[in-house]
C-alpha positions as CSV (number, residue, x, y, z in Angstrom):
1,M,77.6,62.1,71.8
2,K,77.2,60.2,75.0
3,K,74.3,58.2,76.3
4,R,72.8,59.1,79.7
5,F,72.7,55.3,80.4
6,V,73.2,52.2,78.5
7,S,69.8,50.9,77.3
8,L,69.5,47.3,76.3
9,C,73.0,45.9,75.8
10,L,72.0,42.7,77.4
11,A,74.6,40.5,75.8
12,G,76.8,41.0,78.8
13,L,74.1,41.4,81.4
14,I,73.4,38.1,83.2
15,M,69.7,37.9,83.9
16,V,69.0,36.7,87.4
17,A,65.3,36.0,87.1
18,P,63.4,33.9,84.6
19,A,61.3,35.8,82.1
20,S,57.6,35.7,82.6
21,A,56.5,37.9,79.8
22,V,53.4,40.0,79.7
23,F,53.2,38.8,76.1
24,T,52.9,35.1,75.8
25,D,54.8,34.8,72.5
26,I,58.1,36.4,73.7
27,S,60.8,34.1,74.9
28,D,63.7,36.6,74.8
29,S,64.1,38.4,78.1
30,R,65.5,41.5,76.5
31,V,62.6,41.8,74.1
32,S,60.1,41.0,77.0
33,Q,61.5,43.8,79.1
34,T,61.5,46.2,76.2
35,A,58.0,45.4,75.1
36,A,56.6,45.8,78.7
37,V,58.2,49.2,79.1
38,L,57.0,50.5,75.6
39,D,53.5,49.1,76.3
40,A,53.3,50.9,79.6
41,L,54.5,54.1,78.1
42,G,51.8,53.8,75.4
43,I,54.3,53.7,72.6
44,M,54.1,50.2,71.3
45,Q,51.3,47.7,72.2
46,G,50.7,44.1,71.5
47,V,48.7,42.7,68.6
48,G,45.9,41.3,70.7
49,G,45.2,38.1,72.5
50,G,48.2,38.5,74.7
51,S,50.6,38.4,71.7
52,F,53.3,40.8,70.7
53,A,54.3,39.1,67.4
54,P,58.0,39.9,67.8
55,G,58.8,38.2,64.5
56,K,56.4,40.2,62.3
57,A,57.8,42.7,59.9
58,L,56.7,46.4,60.3
59,T,55.4,48.6,57.5
60,R,56.4,52.2,57.0
61,A,53.0,53.3,58.3
62,Q,53.3,51.2,61.4
63,F,56.8,52.5,62.2
64,C,55.8,56.0,61.5
65,K,53.1,55.7,64.2
66,L,55.6,54.4,66.7
67,A,58.1,57.2,65.9
68,V,55.5,59.9,66.3
69,T,54.3,58.5,69.6
70,A,57.9,58.1,70.9
71,M,58.3,61.8,70.2
72,G,55.6,62.5,72.8
73,V,52.9,63.4,70.3
74,T,49.7,61.6,71.4
75,D,47.0,63.9,70.0
76,V,47.1,63.6,66.2
77,S,43.4,64.4,65.6
78,P,44.2,67.8,64.0
79,Y,46.1,65.9,61.2
80,A,43.3,63.4,60.3
81,S,41.2,65.3,57.9
82,Y,43.4,65.9,54.9
83,T,45.7,64.1,52.4
84,I,49.4,64.9,51.9
85,F,50.5,61.7,50.0
86,P,48.2,60.4,47.3
87,D,48.6,56.8,48.6
88,V,47.6,57.9,52.1
89,K,44.1,59.1,51.9
90,H,42.6,60.8,55.0
91,S,40.6,57.6,55.6
92,H,43.8,55.5,56.0
93,W,44.2,54.2,59.5
94,A,47.7,55.8,59.8
95,A,46.9,59.1,58.0
96,S,46.9,61.2,61.1
97,Y,50.3,59.9,62.3
98,I,51.9,60.2,58.8
99,N,50.5,63.7,58.4
100,A,51.7,64.7,61.9
101,A,55.2,63.5,61.1
102,V,55.2,65.9,58.3
103,R,53.2,68.9,59.7
104,H,53.5,68.8,63.5
105,P,55.5,71.8,64.6
106,E,57.9,69.8,66.7
107,L,58.4,67.1,64.1
108,K,58.4,69.1,60.9
109,E,61.9,70.5,61.3
110,K,63.3,67.1,62.0
111,T,61.8,65.5,58.8
112,I,61.8,62.1,60.5
113,I,60.2,60.4,57.5
114,R,59.9,61.4,53.9
115,G,57.9,60.2,50.9
116,Y,59.4,58.9,47.7
117,A,60.5,60.9,44.6
118,D,57.2,60.2,42.9
119,G,55.3,61.8,45.7
120,S,54.0,58.6,47.2
121,F,54.6,57.4,50.8
122,G,54.4,53.6,50.5
123,P,52.5,53.1,53.8
124,D,52.3,49.3,53.3
125,K,55.8,48.7,52.3
126,I,58.0,46.9,54.7
127,V,60.3,49.3,56.6
128,S,64.0,48.5,56.2
129,Y,66.8,48.5,58.7
130,G,68.4,51.5,56.9
131,E,65.1,53.4,57.0
132,V,64.6,52.8,60.7
133,C,68.2,53.9,61.6
134,T,67.6,57.0,59.6
135,M,64.3,57.9,61.3
136,L,65.7,57.3,64.7
137,L,68.7,59.6,64.0
138,R,66.4,62.3,62.7
139,M,64.3,62.0,65.8
140,L,67.4,62.7,67.8
141,G,68.2,65.8,65.8
142,Y,70.8,64.4,63.4
143,K,71.0,65.9,59.9
144,E,72.7,64.8,56.8
145,E,75.7,67.0,57.5
146,D,76.1,65.3,60.9
147,V,76.0,61.8,59.4
148,G,77.4,61.7,55.8
149,P,76.1,61.6,52.2
150,F,76.0,57.9,51.7
151,W,72.7,56.3,52.5
152,P,72.1,54.0,54.2
153,A,75.7,53.0,55.1
154,D,76.5,56.3,56.9
155,Y,73.3,56.3,58.8
156,I,73.7,52.7,60.0
157,A,77.3,53.4,61.0
158,Q,76.3,56.5,63.0
159,A,73.4,54.6,64.7
160,Q,75.9,51.9,65.7
161,A,78.4,54.5,67.0
162,I,75.9,56.0,69.5
163,G,74.4,52.7,70.6
164,L,71.1,52.8,68.8
165,T,71.6,49.3,67.4
166,D,72.7,47.7,70.7
167,G,70.9,44.4,71.2
168,V,69.9,43.8,67.6
169,T,71.8,41.6,65.0
170,I,70.5,42.8,61.7
171,A,73.3,42.8,59.1
172,D,71.6,43.8,55.9
173,A,70.6,47.5,55.4
174,H,67.6,46.5,53.3
175,A,66.4,43.8,55.7
176,A,62.9,44.0,57.1
177,V,62.7,45.2,60.7
178,K,60.6,43.0,62.9
179,R,58.6,44.1,65.8
180,G,60.9,42.6,68.4
181,D,64.0,44.4,67.0
182,A,62.0,47.6,66.4
183,A,61.1,47.7,70.1
184,V,64.7,47.4,71.1
185,L,65.8,50.1,68.6
186,L,63.0,52.4,69.8
187,L,63.9,52.1,73.5
188,N,67.6,52.6,72.7
189,A,66.6,55.8,70.9
190,L,64.5,57.0,73.9
191,N,67.6,56.6,76.1
192,T,70.2,58.2,73.9
193,D,71.2,61.9,74.3
194,K,69.8,64.2,71.6
195,K,72.3,65.7,69.2
196,G,74.1,68.6,70.9
197,E,71.9,68.2,74.1
198,E,73.8,66.1,76.5
199,G,71.5,65.0,79.4
200,S,68.4,65.5,77.3
201,T,66.7,62.4,75.8
202,L,63.4,61.6,74.1
203,L,62.4,59.7,77.2
204,D,61.7,63.2,78.7
205,K,58.9,63.5,76.2
206,V,57.1,60.3,77.3
207,A,58.1,60.0,81.0
208,S,57.8,62.4,83.8
209,S,61.1,61.4,85.4
210,T,63.6,58.6,86.0
211,V,65.4,57.2,89.0
212,K,68.9,55.8,88.2
213,D,70.8,52.9,89.6
214,C,67.9,50.9,91.1
215,I,67.1,47.1,91.2
216,L,63.6,45.7,91.1
217,L,63.5,43.0,93.8
218,E,59.8,42.0,94.2
219,T,56.4,42.5,92.7
220,G,52.9,41.5,93.8
221,K,53.4,38.3,91.9
222,T,56.3,37.3,94.1
223,Y,55.4,38.8,97.4
224,S,51.7,38.4,98.5
225,A,52.0,41.3,101.0
226,L,52.4,43.7,98.1
227,A,49.5,45.1,96.2
228,A,49.2,44.3,92.5
229,D,50.3,47.9,91.8
230,A,53.3,48.0,94.1
231,A,56.9,46.8,94.0
232,L,60.0,46.7,96.1
233,F,63.1,48.4,94.7
234,Y,66.7,48.8,96.0
235,E,67.0,52.6,95.8
236,D,69.7,54.8,97.3
237,G,71.0,51.9,99.3
238,V,67.8,50.9,101.0
239,V,64.7,48.7,100.4
240,D,61.6,50.5,101.7
241,T,59.2,47.7,102.7
242,E,57.0,50.1,104.6
243,S,56.3,52.3,101.6
244,P,56.8,50.3,98.4
245,R,56.9,52.2,95.2
246,K,53.6,52.4,93.2
247,T,53.7,50.8,89.8
248,A,51.5,50.7,86.6
249,G,49.9,47.4,87.5
250,T,52.1,44.4,88.2
251,L,55.4,45.0,86.5
252,D,56.6,42.3,84.0
253,S,58.4,39.6,85.9
254,S,61.2,39.7,83.4
255,M,62.3,43.0,85.0
256,I,62.9,41.4,88.4
257,G,66.6,41.5,89.1
258,V,67.4,44.1,86.5
259,Y,69.9,46.8,87.6
260,G,68.9,50.0,85.9
261,T,66.8,53.1,85.7
262,I,63.2,53.3,86.9
263,V,60.9,55.0,84.4
264,I,58.1,57.1,85.9
265,G,55.1,57.5,83.7
266,K,53.3,60.8,83.0
267,G,49.8,61.6,84.3
268,S,48.6,62.4,87.8
269,S,49.6,59.1,89.3
270,K,53.4,59.3,88.5
271,V,53.9,55.6,89.0
272,A,56.8,53.4,87.9
273,V,56.2,51.8,84.5
274,G,59.3,49.7,84.1
275,V,63.1,49.3,84.6
276,I,65.6,49.8,81.9
277,P,69.0,48.1,82.3
278,N,72.0,50.3,82.8
279,G,74.6,47.8,81.6
280,N,76.5,47.7,84.9
281,K,78.3,44.5,85.9
282,T,76.0,41.8,87.4
283,E,77.2,38.3,88.4
284,T,75.3,35.2,89.6
285,Y,76.6,32.3,91.6
286,E,75.1,29.1,93.0
287,V,75.6,28.9,96.8
288,V,77.1,25.7,98.3
289,N,77.4,27.0,101.8
290,A,78.0,30.3,103.7
291,A,80.0,31.4,106.7
292,A,80.6,34.7,108.5
293,D,83.6,35.4,106.3
294,R,82.9,33.6,103.0
295,I,80.4,32.2,100.6
296,V,81.4,29.0,98.9
297,T,79.8,28.7,95.4
298,T,80.0,26.2,92.6
299,N,82.4,28.6,90.9
300,G,84.7,29.4,93.8
301,T,84.7,31.3,97.1
302,L,83.4,34.8,97.6
303,R,84.6,37.0,100.5
304,P,82.3,39.9,100.8
305,D,82.9,42.8,103.2
306,R,80.9,42.2,106.4
307,K,79.0,45.5,105.7
308,T,77.9,44.5,102.2
309,K,74.1,44.5,101.9
310,L,72.3,41.2,101.3
311,Y,68.6,40.9,100.3
312,I,66.9,37.5,100.6
313,S,63.5,37.3,99.0
314,R,62.1,34.6,101.1
315,D,62.6,36.8,104.1
316,H,61.6,40.0,102.2
317,A,64.3,41.9,104.1
318,M,67.7,43.3,103.6
319,G,70.6,43.5,106.1
320,E,74.3,43.7,106.3
321,Y,76.1,40.4,105.5
322,E,77.5,39.9,109.0
323,N,74.0,39.8,110.4
324,V,72.1,37.8,107.8
325,W,74.7,35.4,106.2
326,A,73.2,32.4,108.1
327,N,69.9,32.8,106.1
328,L,71.7,31.8,102.8
329,Q,70.9,28.2,101.8
330,S,72.6,25.6,99.7
331,G,71.2,25.9,96.1
332,D,70.4,29.6,96.4
333,T,71.2,31.7,93.3
334,L,73.0,34.7,94.5
335,A,73.2,37.9,92.4
336,L,75.9,40.4,92.8
337,Y,75.5,44.0,91.6
338,Y,78.3,46.4,91.0
339,N,78.2,50.2,90.4
340,E,79.8,51.9,87.4
341,Y,83.1,52.0,89.2
342,G,83.1,48.2,89.9
343,V,82.2,48.5,93.6
344,L,79.9,45.8,94.9
345,Q,76.6,47.4,96.0
346,L,74.2,44.6,96.7
347,M,73.9,40.8,97.0
348,A,70.5,39.4,96.5
349,V,68.7,36.1,96.4
350,L,65.7,36.9,94.2
351,P,62.3,35.4,94.0
352,K,61.9,32.4,91.7
353,T,65.6,31.7,91.7
354,T,65.2,28.9,94.2
355,A,63.1,26.0,93.1
356,G,59.7,25.0,94.4
357,A,58.4,28.2,96.0
358,A,56.4,27.6,99.2
359,H,53.2,28.8,97.6
360,S,53.2,25.8,95.3
361,F,51.6,22.5,96.3
362,V,50.7,19.1,94.8
363,Y,46.9,18.8,94.2
364,G,44.8,15.8,95.2
365,L,46.6,14.8,98.3
366,A,45.2,14.7,101.9
367,T,47.7,17.4,102.7
368,S,46.9,19.6,99.7
369,R,45.8,23.2,100.3
370,R,42.5,24.6,99.2
371,I,42.2,26.8,96.1
372,P,40.1,29.8,97.1
373,A,36.7,29.8,95.3
374,E,37.2,33.3,93.9
375,Y,40.5,32.3,92.1
376,T,40.7,31.8,88.4
377,I,42.4,28.5,87.5
378,I,44.9,28.7,84.7
379,K,46.5,25.4,83.5
380,N,49.2,25.4,80.7
381,G,48.0,28.8,79.5
382,A,44.3,28.1,79.4
383,K,41.5,28.9,81.8
384,I,39.9,25.7,83.2
385,D,37.4,24.8,85.9
386,A,38.3,22.8,89.0
387,S,36.8,19.6,87.6
388,K,39.7,19.4,85.2
389,L,42.4,19.4,87.9
390,K,44.1,16.0,88.3
391,K,45.9,14.3,91.2
392,Y,49.6,15.3,91.1
393,D,49.0,18.6,89.3
394,V,51.2,21.3,90.9
395,V,49.2,24.4,91.9
396,T,50.8,27.8,92.5
397,L,48.6,30.4,94.2
398,D,49.1,34.0,92.9
399,A,47.5,36.1,95.5
400,A,48.1,39.4,93.7
401,N,46.1,38.4,90.7
402,R,43.7,35.9,92.4
403,Q,44.8,33.1,90.2
404,A,45.8,29.4,90.6
405,I,48.5,28.6,88.1
406,V,48.6,24.9,87.4
407,S,51.3,22.7,85.8
408,D,51.2,19.0,84.9
409,T,54.8,18.9,83.8
410,K,56.7,15.7,84.9
411,L,60.0,14.1,84.2
412,S,60.9,10.5,84.9
413,G,64.4,8.9,85.1
414,K,67.2,7.6,87.3
415,Y,67.8,9.6,90.5
416,Q,71.3,11.1,90.6
417,T,72.6,13.8,92.9
418,D,75.8,15.5,94.1
419,S,74.2,16.3,97.4
420,T,75.6,14.4,100.4
421,T,72.2,13.6,101.8
422,Y,70.2,11.6,99.2
423,S,66.9,11.8,101.2
424,H,67.1,15.7,101.4
425,P,69.0,16.9,98.3
426,S,69.7,20.5,97.3
427,Q,69.9,19.5,93.7
428,V,68.9,16.4,91.6
429,E,70.1,15.1,88.3
430,I,67.7,13.3,85.9
431,L,68.8,12.3,82.3
432,G,71.9,14.4,82.7
433,K,70.0,17.6,83.6
434,K,70.5,19.1,87.0
435,F,67.7,20.9,88.9
436,S,67.9,22.9,92.1
437,V,65.6,21.7,94.9
438,S,64.1,23.9,97.6
439,S,63.8,22.7,101.2
440,E,60.1,22.2,100.7
441,A,60.5,20.0,97.7
442,A,63.5,18.2,99.2
443,A,61.2,16.9,102.0
444,T,59.4,14.6,99.4
445,F,62.7,12.7,98.8
446,K,62.8,11.2,102.2
447,D,62.3,7.6,101.0
448,M,64.4,8.0,97.8
449,K,67.7,6.1,97.2
450,L,70.4,6.8,94.7
451,N,69.7,5.2,91.3
452,D,66.0,4.8,92.1
453,Y,63.7,5.5,89.2
454,I,61.7,8.6,90.2
455,T,59.4,11.2,88.7
456,L,59.8,14.9,89.3
457,L,56.9,17.3,89.4
458,F,57.4,20.9,88.3
459,D,55.5,24.1,89.0
460,A,54.5,26.6,86.3
461,D,57.9,28.4,86.6
462,G,59.8,25.2,85.9
463,N,60.9,24.6,89.6
464,V,60.9,21.2,91.2
465,A,57.9,21.0,93.4
466,A,58.0,17.3,94.5
467,A,59.3,13.8,93.7
468,Y,57.6,10.4,93.7
469,P,58.7,6.9,92.9
470,K,58.2,6.2,89.2
471,K,56.0,3.2,90.1
472,D,53.5,5.6,91.8
473,V,53.7,8.5,89.3
474,S,55.2,8.3,85.8
475,A,55.7,10.8,83.1
476,E,54.8,10.3,79.4
477,M,57.8,12.0,77.8
478,Q,57.8,12.8,74.1
479,G,59.6,15.6,72.3
480,I,61.5,16.8,69.3
481,V,65.2,16.0,68.9
482,T,66.9,19.4,68.0
483,K,70.5,18.4,68.2
484,I,72.7,15.3,68.0
485,D,76.4,15.7,68.8
486,G,78.3,12.5,69.2
487,K,76.9,10.6,72.2
488,K,74.7,13.5,73.3
489,A,71.3,14.9,72.2
490,T,69.1,17.9,72.9
491,V,65.3,17.2,73.1
492,T,62.5,19.8,73.5
493,L,59.8,17.9,75.3
494,T,56.2,18.6,74.5
495,N,55.6,19.5,78.2
496,G,57.9,22.5,77.8
497,L,61.1,21.2,79.4
498,T,64.3,21.1,77.3
499,L,66.8,18.4,78.0
500,R,70.2,19.7,76.7
501,D,73.1,17.5,75.8
502,I,71.8,14.5,77.5
503,P,73.7,11.2,77.2
504,I,72.0,8.9,74.7
505,A,72.0,5.1,74.4
506,K,74.5,3.7,71.9
507,D,71.9,2.2,69.6
508,V,70.0,5.4,69.0
509,K,69.6,5.9,65.2
510,T,70.5,9.1,63.5
511,D,67.1,9.3,61.8
512,V,65.6,10.7,65.0
513,M,67.1,14.1,64.3
514,G,64.3,16.6,64.0
515,R,61.7,14.0,64.6
516,L,59.2,13.2,67.4
517,V,60.5,10.7,69.8
518,T,59.6,8.9,73.0
519,V,62.2,9.6,75.7
520,S,62.9,7.0,78.4
521,Q,65.8,5.8,80.6
522,S,66.7,2.2,81.3
523,G,70.4,2.6,81.9
524,D,72.8,5.5,82.0
525,G,71.8,6.9,78.7
526,A,68.5,8.1,77.3
527,D,66.5,5.9,74.9
528,L,65.1,7.9,72.0
529,I,62.5,5.9,70.0
530,R,61.0,7.6,66.9
531,R,57.2,8.0,67.0
532,T,54.8,8.2,64.2
533,L,52.6,11.3,63.9
534,S,49.3,9.6,64.5
535,G,46.5,11.1,66.6
536,K,45.2,14.6,66.6
537,T,42.4,16.7,68.0
538,A,39.5,16.9,65.5
539,G,38.5,20.2,63.8
540,N,40.0,23.4,62.4
541,W,42.3,25.6,64.4
542,S,40.9,29.1,64.9
543,V,44.1,30.9,65.6
544,A,42.5,34.1,66.7
545,E,40.0,32.4,69.0
546,G,42.5,30.0,70.5
547,K,40.3,27.0,69.7
548,L,41.0,23.7,67.9
549,G,37.7,22.1,67.3
550,G,36.0,22.1,70.7
551,N,39.3,22.3,72.6
552,A,41.2,25.3,74.0
553,V,44.6,25.9,72.6
554,S,47.3,27.0,75.1
555,S,48.4,30.6,74.9
556,K,51.9,29.1,75.0
557,V,51.3,26.4,72.4
558,R,54.4,25.0,70.6
559,V,53.9,24.8,66.9
560,Y,55.9,22.8,64.3
561,E,55.7,22.2,60.6
562,E,56.4,18.9,58.8
563,V,56.5,20.1,55.2
564,L,56.9,16.6,53.7
565,S,56.0,13.3,55.2
566,G,58.9,12.1,57.3
567,A,60.8,15.4,57.1
568,P,62.2,16.9,60.3
569,L,59.8,19.1,62.4
570,N,60.7,22.8,62.3
571,A,59.5,25.0,65.1
572,I,57.6,28.1,64.1
573,N,55.8,31.0,66.0
574,V,52.1,31.4,66.0
575,S,52.7,34.9,64.6
576,D,54.3,33.2,61.5
577,I,50.8,31.9,60.5
578,D,48.9,34.4,58.3
579,L,45.7,32.3,58.3
580,T,43.0,33.1,60.7
581,S,41.9,29.5,60.7
582,V,44.1,26.5,59.9
583,P,42.0,23.7,58.2
584,A,42.0,20.2,59.8
585,S,43.6,18.9,56.6
586,Q,46.8,20.8,57.5
587,I,46.9,19.6,61.1
588,K,49.0,16.4,61.4
589,Y,49.4,15.8,65.1
590,T,48.4,17.4,68.4
591,V,49.3,16.9,72.0
592,Q,46.9,17.7,74.8
593,D,47.5,18.1,78.5
594,N,45.4,16.1,81.1
595,A,42.7,18.9,81.0
596,G,42.3,18.6,77.2
597,T,44.1,21.8,76.3
598,V,46.1,21.6,73.1
599,T,49.7,22.3,74.0
600,N,51.6,21.2,70.8
601,I,50.5,21.2,67.2
602,V,52.3,19.8,64.1
603,L,51.2,21.4,60.8
604,G,51.9,20.7,57.2
605,D,53.5,23.3,55.0
606,V,51.3,26.2,56.2
607,T,53.7,29.2,56.3
608,G,56.3,28.3,53.7
609,E,59.0,29.3,56.1
610,S,60.2,25.8,57.1
611,W,62.3,25.4,53.9
612,I,65.8,26.5,52.9
613,Y,65.3,28.0,49.4
614,G,68.1,28.1,47.0
615,I,69.9,26.5,44.0
616,G,70.3,22.8,44.3
617,Y,73.3,20.7,43.4
618,G,74.2,17.1,44.0
619,K,77.4,15.1,43.9
620,R,78.6,11.6,44.3
621,I,81.2,11.1,47.0
622,K,83.9,8.4,46.7
623,G,84.0,6.3,49.8
624,N,86.1,3.3,50.9
625,L,87.9,0.9,48.5
626,H,86.5,-2.6,48.2
627,I,89.5,-4.8,49.0
628,P,89.4,-8.1,47.1
629,S,90.4,-11.4,48.8
630,N,93.5,-11.7,46.5
631,W,94.7,-8.2,47.2
632,N,98.0,-9.4,48.8
633,D,98.7,-11.6,45.8
634,M,98.3,-8.7,43.4
635,S,101.4,-6.9,42.1
636,E,101.7,-3.2,43.0
637,E,100.9,-2.3,39.3
638,K,97.8,-4.4,39.5
639,Q,96.7,-2.8,42.8
640,K,97.1,0.7,41.3
641,E,95.1,-0.3,38.2
642,Y,92.4,-1.8,40.5
643,E,92.2,1.5,42.5
644,K,91.5,3.5,39.3
645,D,88.3,1.7,38.6
646,P,85.4,3.8,40.2
647,D,83.3,0.6,40.5
648,H,85.6,-0.7,43.1
649,Y,84.5,2.0,45.7
650,N,81.7,2.6,48.1
651,Y,79.8,5.8,47.2
652,T,77.6,8.2,49.1
653,Y,75.7,11.2,47.8
654,A,75.2,14.7,49.0
655,V,72.8,17.5,48.2
656,I,74.6,20.8,48.2
657,P,72.3,23.9,48.2
658,K,73.5,27.4,47.5
659,Y,71.3,30.0,49.1
660,W,71.2,33.6,50.5
661,E,71.0,34.0,54.3
662,N,71.9,37.0,56.5
663,G,73.2,39.0,53.6
664,K,75.6,36.4,52.2
665,T,75.8,33.3,50.0
666,V,75.8,30.0,51.9
667,E,77.6,27.3,49.9
668,D,79.4,25.1,52.4
669,K,76.6,22.9,53.7
670,E,76.2,19.3,52.5
671,Y,73.3,17.0,53.2
672,R,74.5,13.4,53.0
673,V,71.7,11.2,51.4
674,V,71.1,7.7,50.3
675,S,70.4,8.8,46.8
676,L,70.1,12.1,45.0
677,P,66.6,13.6,44.7
678,S,65.4,14.7,41.3
679,G,65.4,18.3,40.2
680,L,68.9,19.3,41.2
681,N,71.6,20.3,38.7
682,G,71.4,24.0,39.4
683,N,67.7,24.4,39.6
684,P,65.7,26.5,42.2
685,I,64.6,24.1,45.0
686,G,63.5,24.0,48.6
687,I,65.0,21.7,51.3
688,P,63.1,21.0,54.5
689,R,64.8,22.7,57.4
690,G,66.2,20.4,60.1
691,Y,68.1,17.8,58.1
692,S,71.6,17.0,59.4
693,T,74.7,18.4,57.7
694,D,77.0,16.2,59.9
695,A,79.2,14.3,57.4
696,S,78.9,11.2,59.5
697,I,75.1,11.1,59.2
698,V,73.3,9.9,56.1
699,N,69.8,11.4,55.8
700,T,67.5,8.6,54.8
701,S,64.5,10.5,53.4
702,L,65.6,13.9,52.1
703,D,63.1,15.1,49.4
704,T,63.2,18.5,47.8
705,L,60.6,21.0,46.6
706,K,60.8,22.0,43.0
707,L,60.0,25.7,42.7
708,T,57.7,27.0,40.0
709,L,58.9,29.6,37.5
710,I,56.2,32.3,37.6
711,D,57.5,34.8,35.1
712,T,60.5,36.6,33.7
713,V,60.3,40.3,34.6
714,K,62.2,43.6,34.4
715,P,63.5,45.6,37.3
716,S,60.5,48.0,37.1
717,A,58.2,45.1,38.0
718,F,59.5,45.1,41.6
719,D,57.7,47.0,44.3
720,G,60.8,47.8,46.3
721,S,61.7,44.7,48.2
722,S,58.2,43.7,49.2
723,G,56.6,42.4,46.0
724,V,56.7,41.9,42.2
725,R,54.1,42.2,39.5
726,T,53.9,39.1,37.2
727,K,51.7,37.8,34.4
728,D,49.9,35.7,37.1
729,G,49.3,38.7,39.4
730,Y,51.1,40.2,42.3
731,Y,53.5,38.1,44.4
732,E,55.0,39.0,47.8
733,L,58.8,38.6,48.0
734,A,60.2,36.4,50.8
735,E,61.9,38.5,53.5
736,N,65.6,39.3,52.9
737,I,65.5,37.6,49.5
738,G,68.7,37.4,47.5
739,V,69.2,37.1,43.7
740,Y,71.2,34.3,42.1
741,I,73.6,35.2,39.3
742,S,74.3,32.2,37.2
743,E,77.4,33.5,35.6
744,Q,79.0,34.2,39.0
745,N,77.5,31.1,40.7
746,R,76.5,33.2,43.8
747,F,73.8,35.3,45.3
748,I,73.8,39.1,45.6
749,S,71.3,41.5,47.2
750,L,68.1,42.5,45.3
751,Q,69.1,46.1,45.3
752,T,72.5,45.4,43.7
753,A,70.9,43.0,41.2
754,K,68.3,45.6,40.0
755,S,71.1,48.1,39.4
756,N,73.1,45.8,37.2
757,Y,70.8,43.3,35.5
758,T,67.8,43.6,33.3
759,S,66.1,40.1,33.3
760,F,64.8,38.4,36.4
761,R,63.2,34.9,36.6
762,V,61.1,34.7,39.7
763,Y,60.2,31.3,41.3
764,A,57.5,30.6,43.9
765,N,56.8,27.8,46.3
766,K,53.0,28.0,45.7
767,T,50.5,30.1,43.9
768,A,49.8,33.5,45.4
769,E,46.2,32.5,46.1
770,N,47.5,29.6,48.3
771,G,49.9,31.8,50.2
772,G,52.9,31.4,48.0
773,K,55.8,33.9,47.8
774,I,58.7,34.5,45.5
775,R,61.4,32.4,47.1
776,V,64.2,32.4,44.5
777,I,65.2,35.0,41.9
778,V,67.6,34.3,39.1
779,A,69.0,37.3,37.2
780,S,70.8,37.6,33.9
């Protein structure tokens, strides 16, 4: 069984444009593209408020709706007035979709989803990876005789064999399928040939047609001459600037540069709704300089044929290389596209790949452009009025959407560059991180000298827009240290920039790992000074309304949990928070931009997901021998006797948790500590995420959470893998929970444990009323 085209195998596809997702909570380009296409096809929408919630698990009812819609069934009203399964009354929100899956003429024979042996459907149970693979195969016409008798192993193996699972990394058949992975799996299924029908796909049910081997080059967001519902594509060897292709609104920016198949939606308009990657080879290079017979890049020299086509977005035109090579500039990111036979088809400099686009400007200067009165002003993901604009904000005018996108992101440090002309660089290095600089932005370096302390200003796409001496404009830089490796560190700044593997000063303490720090530079390395979590915006956080007290919360807000005072900060997604309103007592720290919008929030233990839950052990580790002053005067026998005394050694301690993760027991991580916390010795515990397991680092404040024994239950108390009935009421089970077997000193899957053991001690992090879940299970 062959696929018509490769769907979302993006591991080997080099993305050549930054993602600018329709959904503000998606950071993965693959998922962003997938979500945009499925949304446009009417198959899978967001959850409201511009969010997609890619990390949320799906229920059986929710996935059933997606499956029915992906099969091209949009009118399910005939199936809404009766009950098939006793636990899916006709009033249930998904009843019409579940009933259609069973009774619709085109779906009935495929039996894409079944109920349980007791006649129930389990609409609110979390759908598992095995179940999803099975449903997708049935949608494509596979039957048990085509797959094999062993469920779910045979079904997952068949799904992998035909490419349905490309782009997802779920290992456990019983693991919950989250919305992001479900989107990828669904689109893969839409693009896969049906069983015994080569050339026929489910996409035919939801799209009117497709156009293969095309590249999206520009949208109305990147080229103001285009309407909001138009785009430029490379199709059949040409770029038609006179008659651009009509689209379903402005296509998601994450699709720009994607080499694949255009999907044409149904309906009278027959417009393009998205581009699906075809998996063909794509390469990117940074241009150093160009000549008529070569392109020198940072990775070597390219020698394209003189007739090779080259598209340059700033010119919005395509020509043969021999005629347009002189338009290439140092610092350009050049994308090369090859067909399925490995022949180079197109070279392109795409929009947003060169820094500091010409439509961005610095606000508040005599030379600043005017923001049209009819434009909506968006700053750091929140709508503001013009009075909240500040001098040195960077404004990007989006003509297609009549918006002014504003950024106040800055970075200060010592000016370094590899460019030969310091006063007009093509790239700049600050704190060990290199940034490309456009010609427009380079003009602001005219008075800069090497090793000067300067401040870079960035536009909303993360491009350098301008530079100023630090004495005139400075950046307050604070962030979370996410990695320390020898003499380098990675810091995620609260302004959205990430400084990866930056050199750090020699006297930086290891206790900054996972903590909030101030970042500065006074020499060659970065100084990281730990900050206290003091200062926050007053009030409760209404997650749904995007308000914290009286302040707006950015749609791109970065959220962390500090589960214990002094513990590392663990990044979480807004979608991880089940509360509609987070009380002020659970808000520890906030960061606001210069317009008052909340851009970063540190919470207490709100979600319960910032712990590693498992079985805790501790040990004493023998260190160096104390050498007495008379060592050389001692006989060899006396020295050996001295070495046997444990009191003659330095000792350190280590917490060694054993826990279940990604379908296996983890038992090789040690957390070096000053002293052992209480509650270890094989008891169920939680350890805050983020502490270092580097043997050379001693964690100075590692405390553990003692889990509460809720009940001892039998296998029949479990509601599949979603919950358990206890004497204290119903508790949800943590996702992908494993079961600890004391006699074997290891974890196994819940399904295996229920088949082999009769007694289960269930432990929770909190009471169910306070959002607690069963986090550890011990079977005997």
